[in-house]
Residue frames relative to the residue before (quaternion, step in Angstrom):
aa qw qx qy qz dx dy dz
M 1.0000 0.0000 0.0000 0.0000 0.00 0.00 0.00
K 0.1394 -0.8244 0.5469 0.0437 3.60 -0.59 1.15
F 0.2079 -0.7989 0.5606 0.0653 3.58 -0.92 1.02
S 0.2065 -0.7548 0.6108 0.1209 3.60 -0.93 0.90
I 0.1544 -0.7591 0.6285 0.0705 3.63 -0.74 1.13
I 0.1043 -0.7999 0.5894 0.0443 3.55 -0.75 0.95
I 0.0500 -0.8117 0.5792 -0.0553 3.52 -0.72 1.21
P 0.1943 -0.7426 0.6310 0.1127 3.68 -0.47 1.24
V 0.1296 -0.8086 0.5728 0.0344 3.51 -1.08 0.91
Y 0.2320 0.7518 -0.5816 0.2064 3.44 -0.75 1.21
N 0.8509 -0.0939 0.0347 0.5158 3.63 -0.66 1.17
V 0.4913 0.6527 -0.4262 0.3886 3.53 0.86 0.98
E 0.1852 0.8471 -0.4886 0.0967 3.62 1.19 0.49
K 0.6347 0.5599 -0.3051 0.4366 3.60 1.24 -0.69
Y 0.7998 0.3753 -0.0783 0.4619 3.51 1.15 -0.88
I 0.5725 0.6636 -0.3792 0.2967 3.56 1.13 -0.63
V 0.6448 0.5265 -0.3507 0.4290 3.64 0.93 -0.65
N 0.6183 0.4984 -0.3477 0.4983 3.64 1.02 -0.69
C 0.6425 0.5196 -0.3530 0.4389 3.59 0.93 -0.78
L 0.6933 0.4660 -0.2800 0.4731 3.60 0.84 -0.94
N 0.5914 0.5368 -0.3740 0.4715 3.65 1.06 -0.62
S 0.6392 0.5359 -0.3420 0.4328 3.59 0.96 -0.78
V 0.6312 0.5113 -0.3023 0.4987 3.55 1.24 -0.61
A 0.6794 0.5108 -0.2858 0.4425 3.56 0.80 -1.11
N 0.7141 0.4841 -0.2428 0.4435 3.65 1.02 -0.77
Q 0.3851 0.7462 -0.4814 0.2511 3.53 1.22 -0.05
L 0.4478 -0.6799 0.5036 0.2890 3.52 -1.12 0.73
Y 0.6820 0.3906 -0.2901 0.5459 3.62 1.18 -0.14
D 0.1828 -0.8665 0.4623 0.0441 3.60 -0.66 1.02
D 0.5259 0.5979 -0.4440 0.4108 3.62 1.15 0.19
I 0.3305 0.7590 -0.4354 0.3536 3.48 0.71 1.30
E 0.0755 -0.7199 0.6785 0.1252 3.51 -1.23 0.60
C 0.1996 -0.7902 0.5738 0.0807 3.60 -0.92 0.83
I 0.1378 -0.8158 0.5610 0.0288 3.54 -0.43 1.28
I 0.1188 -0.7934 0.5962 0.0317 3.60 -0.46 1.21
V 0.1380 -0.8088 0.5699 0.0439 3.62 -0.61 1.16
D 0.2117 -0.7677 0.5941 0.1133 3.68 -0.41 1.20
D 0.1304 -0.7993 0.5850 0.0431 3.56 -0.38 1.32
C 0.6573 -0.5152 0.3020 0.4597 3.61 0.85 1.09
S 0.1115 0.8054 -0.5726 0.1048 3.65 0.74 0.94
P 0.3676 -0.7715 0.4808 0.1962 3.53 -0.76 1.10
D 0.6638 0.5098 -0.3122 0.4496 3.60 1.23 -0.29
N 0.6952 -0.4914 0.3176 0.4177 3.63 -1.09 -0.40
S 0.1886 0.8271 -0.5052 0.1580 3.55 1.19 0.56
M 0.7174 0.4590 -0.2291 0.4714 3.48 0.72 -1.21
I 0.5687 0.5611 -0.3902 0.4577 3.69 1.05 -0.57
H 0.6675 0.5006 -0.2764 0.4768 3.60 0.97 -1.03
V 0.6516 0.4892 -0.3313 0.4757 3.60 1.03 -0.77
A 0.6361 0.5060 -0.3613 0.4570 3.71 0.96 -0.69
S 0.6377 0.5420 -0.3161 0.4468 3.53 0.95 -0.90
F 0.6458 0.5255 -0.2932 0.4700 3.60 0.98 -1.00
L 0.6962 0.4965 -0.2748 0.4397 3.60 0.86 -1.00
E 0.6174 0.5561 -0.3521 0.4308 3.58 1.10 -0.69
Q 0.7333 0.4324 -0.2251 0.4740 3.50 1.05 -0.80
Y 0.5702 0.6185 -0.3955 0.3687 3.65 1.22 -0.48
E 0.0684 -0.8228 0.5642 -0.0038 3.62 -1.00 0.85
G 0.4665 0.7345 -0.3756 0.3190 3.49 1.28 0.33
K 0.6786 -0.5486 0.3154 0.3730 3.56 -1.16 -0.08
I 0.5225 0.6456 -0.4045 0.3828 3.59 1.34 -0.34
I 0.3380 -0.7260 0.5656 0.1970 3.59 -1.01 0.85
F 0.1194 -0.7866 0.6031 0.0571 3.58 -0.74 1.09
K 0.0731 -0.7640 0.6410 0.0029 3.56 -1.03 0.96
I 0.1789 -0.7699 0.6019 0.1138 3.53 -1.21 0.66
V 0.1176 -0.7425 0.6565 0.0626 3.52 -1.10 0.88
T 0.1545 -0.8022 0.5738 0.0579 3.61 -0.79 0.98
H 0.3167 -0.7174 0.5971 0.1689 3.55 -0.90 1.03
E 0.4300 -0.6875 0.5118 0.2837 3.66 -1.05 0.60
K 0.7703 0.0654 -0.0583 0.6317 3.54 1.31 -0.34
N 0.6261 -0.5271 0.4186 0.3937 3.60 -1.23 0.43
Q 0.0436 -0.8323 0.5525 -0.0098 3.60 -0.74 1.05
G 0.5803 -0.6016 0.3766 0.3995 3.61 1.25 -0.18
L 0.7264 -0.4756 0.3173 0.3814 3.43 -1.39 0.35
S 0.6446 0.5401 -0.3110 0.4428 3.61 0.88 -1.03
A 0.6866 0.4865 -0.2729 0.4664 3.59 0.77 -1.04
A 0.6610 0.5169 -0.3062 0.4497 3.61 1.00 -0.81
R 0.6311 0.5089 -0.3152 0.4934 3.50 1.05 -0.70
N 0.6526 0.5219 -0.3069 0.4555 3.51 0.93 -0.85
S 0.6204 0.5493 -0.3194 0.4598 3.58 1.07 -0.84
G 0.6284 0.5405 -0.3049 0.4691 3.54 1.09 -0.86
V 0.6678 0.5014 -0.3159 0.4505 3.57 0.84 -1.01
K 0.6191 0.6002 -0.3402 0.3752 3.62 0.97 -0.88
I 0.7795 0.3097 -0.1675 0.5182 3.54 1.02 -0.67
A 0.4550 0.7091 -0.4358 0.3167 3.58 1.28 -0.06
T 0.1623 -0.8056 0.5657 0.0677 3.54 -1.05 0.80
G 0.4831 0.6913 -0.4159 0.3403 3.55 1.35 0.10
D 0.5783 -0.5636 0.4583 0.3713 3.58 -1.25 0.34
Y 0.7968 0.1308 -0.0701 0.5858 3.61 1.15 -0.53
L 0.3093 -0.7601 0.5541 0.1401 3.56 -1.17 0.73
F 0.0760 -0.7608 0.6445 0.0093 3.56 -1.10 0.85
F 0.2036 -0.7797 0.5850 0.0921 3.55 -0.91 1.03
L 0.0364 -0.8191 0.5709 -0.0419 3.51 -0.50 1.25
D 0.3439 -0.7245 0.5567 0.2167 3.59 -0.68 1.12
S 0.5568 -0.6917 0.3878 0.2472 3.49 -1.00 0.94
D 0.6962 0.4014 -0.2914 0.5189 3.52 1.27 -0.12
D 0.6071 0.5266 -0.3330 0.4932 3.53 1.32 0.38
E 0.2863 -0.7563 0.5576 0.1875 3.63 -1.22 0.05
L 0.4441 -0.6344 0.5654 0.2842 3.48 -1.44 0.38
S 0.5017 -0.5709 0.5472 0.3506 3.49 -1.23 0.51
L 0.6406 -0.5603 0.3482 0.3930 3.64 -1.09 0.64
N 0.7933 0.3352 -0.1481 0.4862 3.59 0.84 -0.90
A 0.2282 0.8520 -0.4527 0.1309 3.60 1.38 0.17
L 0.7995 0.3222 -0.1701 0.4775 3.52 0.54 -1.19
E 0.5426 0.5698 -0.3924 0.4764 3.59 1.23 -0.28
L 0.6419 0.5170 -0.3006 0.4798 3.50 1.05 -0.90
F 0.6452 0.5017 -0.3243 0.4763 3.65 0.86 -0.87
A 0.6474 0.5269 -0.3300 0.4409 3.65 0.91 -0.91
S 0.6736 0.5133 -0.3089 0.4328 3.56 0.95 -0.80
Y 0.6383 0.5055 -0.3239 0.4818 3.56 1.14 -0.69
L 0.6349 0.5293 -0.3246 0.4598 3.57 1.06 -0.76
K 0.5919 0.5403 -0.3472 0.4870 3.57 1.15 -0.60
E 0.6918 0.4928 -0.2794 0.4479 3.55 0.88 -0.91
Y 0.8141 0.2886 -0.1133 0.4910 3.62 0.75 -1.17
G 0.4820 -0.6777 0.4538 0.3202 3.62 1.10 -0.21
N 0.7728 -0.3771 0.2560 0.4417 3.49 -1.26 -0.33
V 0.0493 -0.8061 0.5862 -0.0641 3.54 -0.37 1.41
D 0.5650 -0.5919 0.4284 0.3834 3.64 -1.16 0.25
F 0.7913 -0.1534 0.0746 0.5871 3.57 1.09 -0.64
L 0.1950 -0.7291 0.6361 0.1605 3.47 -1.32 0.41
I 0.1520 -0.7873 0.5886 0.1030 3.57 -1.14 0.62
G 0.1592 -0.8039 0.5644 0.0993 3.59 -0.85 0.86
N 0.5927 -0.5752 0.4348 0.3589 3.52 -1.29 0.41
F 0.2262 -0.7842 0.5680 0.1060 3.55 -1.21 0.31
E 0.3239 -0.6920 0.6102 0.2096 3.54 -1.29 0.40
V 0.2304 -0.7859 0.5636 0.1080 3.58 -0.88 1.01
L 0.0608 -0.7835 0.6182 0.0168 3.57 -0.89 1.01
G 0.6260 0.4961 -0.3944 0.4544 3.60 -0.46 1.28
R 0.7177 -0.5092 0.3231 0.3481 3.43 -1.36 0.05
L 0.6509 0.4766 -0.3487 0.4770 3.72 1.10 -0.17
H 0.3254 -0.7572 0.5347 0.1864 3.61 -1.06 0.63
Y 0.0231 -0.7570 0.6527 0.0199 3.62 -0.98 0.79
S 0.4479 -0.6822 0.5093 0.2730 3.52 -1.05 0.75
S 0.3456 -0.7514 0.5230 0.2060 3.58 -0.77 0.98
L 0.6237 -0.5265 0.3751 0.4394 3.63 -1.14 0.20
Q 0.3339 -0.7990 0.4840 0.1260 3.48 -0.82 1.01
A 0.8061 0.1741 -0.0612 0.5623 3.59 1.20 -0.32
E 0.3355 -0.7032 0.5813 0.2346 3.51 -1.23 0.46
F 0.1261 0.8143 -0.5536 0.1206 3.67 -0.79 0.97
F 0.2156 -0.7110 0.6447 0.1800 3.40 -1.41 0.29
L 0.1015 -0.7895 0.6052 0.0122 3.60 -0.79 0.97
D 0.0638 -0.8191 0.5694 0.0272 3.62 -0.84 0.83
S 0.6868 0.3536 -0.3715 0.5150 3.56 0.79 0.92
T 0.5923 -0.5524 0.4572 0.3675 3.65 -1.25 0.63
D 0.6272 0.5537 -0.3562 0.4161 3.66 0.78 -0.80
E 0.7004 0.4610 -0.2657 0.4757 3.57 0.88 -1.05
I 0.6442 0.5292 -0.3292 0.4434 3.60 0.99 -0.74
L 0.6685 0.4767 -0.3057 0.4821 3.54 0.94 -0.92
E 0.6753 0.5032 -0.3320 0.4250 3.62 0.81 -0.82
A 0.5841 0.5514 -0.3389 0.4898 3.61 1.25 -0.69
Y 0.6693 0.5163 -0.2969 0.4443 3.58 0.94 -0.93
I 0.6833 0.5040 -0.2946 0.4385 3.52 0.88 -0.98
H 0.6814 0.4662 -0.2440 0.5087 3.57 1.21 -0.78
G 0.5274 -0.6960 0.3767 0.3092 3.57 1.29 0.19
K 0.3837 0.7479 -0.4541 0.2955 3.60 1.28 0.53
W 0.7676 0.0660 -0.1540 0.6187 3.52 1.26 -0.02
H 0.5507 -0.7107 0.3781 0.2207 3.52 -1.01 1.00
V 0.6272 -0.6016 0.3956 0.2970 3.54 -1.32 0.48
M 0.5978 0.6307 -0.3667 0.3322 3.56 1.09 -0.83
A 0.5036 -0.6598 0.4662 0.3062 3.50 -1.05 0.75
W 0.6193 0.5327 -0.3300 0.4731 3.55 1.10 -0.69
A 0.7496 0.3295 -0.3086 0.4840 3.58 -1.38 0.55
K 0.6305 0.4415 -0.3747 0.5169 3.71 1.15 0.27
L 0.2336 -0.7052 0.6582 0.1222 3.53 -1.26 0.78
I 0.0496 -0.8508 0.5229 -0.0169 3.58 -0.34 1.14
N 0.5140 -0.6555 0.4664 0.2976 3.58 -0.90 0.98
H 0.4587 -0.7199 0.4458 0.2695 3.59 -0.60 1.14
D 0.6520 0.5133 -0.3153 0.4604 3.64 0.85 -0.90
F 0.6571 0.5154 -0.2915 0.4664 3.56 0.98 -0.93
F 0.5985 0.5553 -0.3514 0.4581 3.61 1.02 -0.85
L 0.7250 0.4488 -0.2499 0.4588 3.60 0.75 -1.10
K 0.6264 0.5442 -0.3342 0.4471 3.59 0.97 -0.88
E 0.7865 0.3514 -0.1656 0.4802 3.61 0.81 -1.00
N 0.4433 -0.7482 0.4307 0.2411 3.53 1.33 0.34
L 0.2454 0.8218 -0.4728 0.2024 3.56 1.02 0.92
W 0.2446 0.7908 -0.5333 0.1746 3.62 1.01 0.59
F 0.5139 -0.6632 0.4601 0.2905 3.57 -1.06 0.76
K 0.4256 -0.7149 0.4936 0.2533 3.58 -0.92 0.81
D 0.4712 -0.7173 0.4600 0.2275 3.48 -0.69 1.33
G 0.8671 0.2544 -0.1736 0.3916 3.52 -1.27 0.65
L 0.5622 0.6100 -0.3757 0.4131 3.52 1.29 0.22
L 0.3319 -0.6328 0.6535 0.2498 3.49 -1.31 0.54
H 0.8106 0.2170 -0.1594 0.5200 3.60 -1.14 0.52
E 0.1915 0.8252 -0.5044 0.1673 3.62 1.03 0.70
D 0.5848 0.5846 -0.3780 0.4164 3.58 1.11 -0.36
E 0.5577 0.5942 -0.3767 0.4404 3.56 1.18 -0.47
L 0.6834 0.4683 -0.2710 0.4901 3.53 0.94 -0.91
F 0.6410 0.5528 -0.2908 0.4460 3.62 1.01 -0.94
S 0.7420 0.4300 -0.2353 0.4573 3.53 0.72 -1.06
F 0.6018 0.5062 -0.3892 0.4798 3.66 1.03 -0.37
R 0.6240 0.5384 -0.3186 0.4682 3.54 1.04 -0.76
L 0.6462 0.5202 -0.2963 0.4733 3.46 1.05 -0.95
A 0.6567 0.5342 -0.3041 0.4369 3.63 1.01 -0.88
V 0.7602 0.3935 -0.2276 0.4643 3.61 1.01 -0.71
S 0.7227 0.4281 -0.2679 0.4720 3.48 1.32 0.10
A 0.5924 0.5892 -0.3342 0.4361 3.56 1.29 -0.50
S 0.1269 -0.8101 0.5644 0.0957 3.57 -1.06 0.57
R 0.7495 0.1684 -0.1605 0.6197 3.60 1.34 0.08
M 0.1033 0.7859 -0.5998 0.1092 3.56 -0.86 1.17
V 0.1735 -0.7476 0.6292 0.1228 3.47 -1.36 0.35
S 0.1285 -0.7595 0.6317 0.0875 3.48 -1.04 0.92
I 0.2034 -0.7951 0.5702 0.0364 3.42 -0.99 1.12
K 0.3986 -0.7553 0.4750 0.2122 3.58 -0.65 1.12
E 0.6044 0.5647 -0.3522 0.4379 3.60 1.13 -0.58
S 0.5326 -0.6598 0.4475 0.2840 3.55 -1.10 0.77
V 0.0468 -0.8078 0.5852 0.0528 3.62 -0.84 0.80
Y 0.7811 0.3111 -0.1154 0.5289 3.59 1.25 -0.23
R 0.1835 -0.7682 0.6007 0.1239 3.58 -1.09 0.75
Y 0.1727 -0.8161 0.5514 0.0087 3.55 -0.38 1.42
F 0.1157 -0.8053 0.5798 0.0435 3.56 -0.53 1.16
I 0.2920 -0.7427 0.5867 0.1376 3.55 -0.90 1.09
R 0.1663 -0.8192 0.5455 0.0612 3.55 -0.45 1.24
N 0.5776 -0.5833 0.4256 0.3809 3.72 -1.08 0.49
N 0.7681 0.3444 -0.1918 0.5045 3.62 1.00 -0.62
S 0.3699 0.7350 -0.4960 0.2772 3.57 1.14 0.45
I 0.6696 -0.4814 0.3889 0.4106 3.50 -1.41 0.39
M 0.7051 0.4827 -0.2929 0.4291 3.61 0.83 -0.90
S 0.6993 0.4332 -0.2701 0.5003 3.65 1.10 -0.45
N 0.7958 0.2378 -0.1582 0.5340 3.59 1.12 -0.18
K 0.0272 0.8635 -0.5006 0.0556 3.53 0.53 1.29
K 0.1529 -0.7850 0.5998 0.0242 3.48 -1.14 0.99
G 0.7692 -0.3437 0.2468 0.4788 3.61 -1.22 -0.02
K 0.6640 0.5338 -0.3181 0.4159 3.55 0.89 -1.00
N 0.5416 0.6221 -0.3684 0.4289 3.58 1.14 -0.63
Y 0.7529 0.4289 -0.2132 0.4514 3.48 0.72 -1.11
W 0.6326 0.5226 -0.3192 0.4741 3.59 1.07 -0.79
D 0.6757 0.4833 -0.2977 0.4702 3.52 0.90 -0.99
Y 0.6220 0.5182 -0.3610 0.4629 3.69 0.98 -0.72
L 0.6409 0.5097 -0.3424 0.4607 3.63 0.92 -0.95
W 0.6521 0.5118 -0.3398 0.4443 3.68 0.81 -0.81
I 0.6577 0.5109 -0.3178 0.4532 3.61 1.03 -0.88
V 0.6329 0.5141 -0.3406 0.4681 3.62 1.00 -0.74
A 0.6332 0.5003 -0.3511 0.4748 3.66 0.96 -0.78
E 0.6521 0.5172 -0.3417 0.4364 3.61 0.88 -0.85
N 0.6569 0.5235 -0.2875 0.4603 3.55 1.03 -0.97
V 0.6169 0.5260 -0.3486 0.4704 3.60 1.05 -0.69
K 0.6515 0.5115 -0.3072 0.4685 3.63 0.93 -0.95
L 0.6715 0.4875 -0.3044 0.4678 3.58 0.88 -0.84
A 0.6058 0.5401 -0.3292 0.4826 3.65 1.03 -0.77
Y 0.6677 0.5038 -0.3072 0.4539 3.63 0.86 -0.88
K 0.6807 0.4912 -0.2829 0.4640 3.62 1.07 -0.70
Q 0.8504 0.2898 -0.0689 0.4337 3.47 0.75 -1.13
I 0.7292 0.4716 -0.2483 0.4292 3.58 1.11 -0.52
P 0.5261 -0.6516 0.4360 0.3293 3.69 -0.87 0.88
E 0.6193 -0.5546 0.4124 0.3726 3.56 -1.21 0.69
S 0.5982 0.5845 -0.4028 0.3719 3.63 0.96 -0.61
F 0.6436 0.5432 -0.3099 0.4411 3.64 1.19 -0.39
Y 0.4604 0.7516 -0.4053 0.2426 3.51 1.31 -0.63
P 0.6617 0.5233 -0.3258 0.4267 3.66 0.73 -0.93
L 0.6784 0.4872 -0.2764 0.4755 3.53 1.04 -0.91
L 0.6539 0.5350 -0.2862 0.4518 3.51 1.09 -0.82
Y 0.5725 0.5935 -0.3733 0.4249 3.58 1.12 -0.75
S 0.7211 0.4607 -0.2515 0.4524 3.57 0.74 -1.16
Y 0.6345 0.5474 -0.3305 0.4342 3.54 1.16 -0.80
F 0.7024 0.4773 -0.2649 0.4568 3.50 0.86 -0.93
V 0.6124 0.5475 -0.3241 0.4692 3.56 1.11 -0.69
S 0.6720 0.4850 -0.2851 0.4816 3.56 0.95 -0.92
């Protein structure tokens, strides 16, 4: 089972080496790591080049270079376009993988077989609080997956999820360019299209809250983009979700 890790790189010169080390040190080694240079203006890619010069392991590293800055969504999409793994994993370049993350995912795939996606727990480092996953579970219907999502039993962030590559392409789960909070749109689409998922209570991801992050410095665009995403999710729900879900969805969208 081959995994493709996709890392968009932009203004992360202080963090990118730690991120790449967390990939290089994985206990599982059937991995390709796709680094997407989104025209980073700092020394991030110099650090990447230095790291790759010294690396001697089995992981295959690939670099995609954008001609101009296109944003996180476009960078993730560029990585998916050249990925050859059976499953995709989106890793933010200022975060890190837990040492046994992909080995853990592989063991669950061996147990449950071909699922649409797996989601692992995460450790938060910083001044904001996020609720971690409270339970381990296997769901094998879209209704169960959507209900678990609406009740907050699995999180919206694209990271810490291992997504079946064929499923991603079949369901056209490409990230929307130019959006802030694009993960909210992505995960809702994931919830209404997936039919088999696994939640893992063990931590696979180290999420660092930075002082200059989007989540800690909200501006007008944050709120307008979020409102647009809610509207898109409402339209998708109306098209694809059974009426029996409507009472649950009303309270979800209002909140």
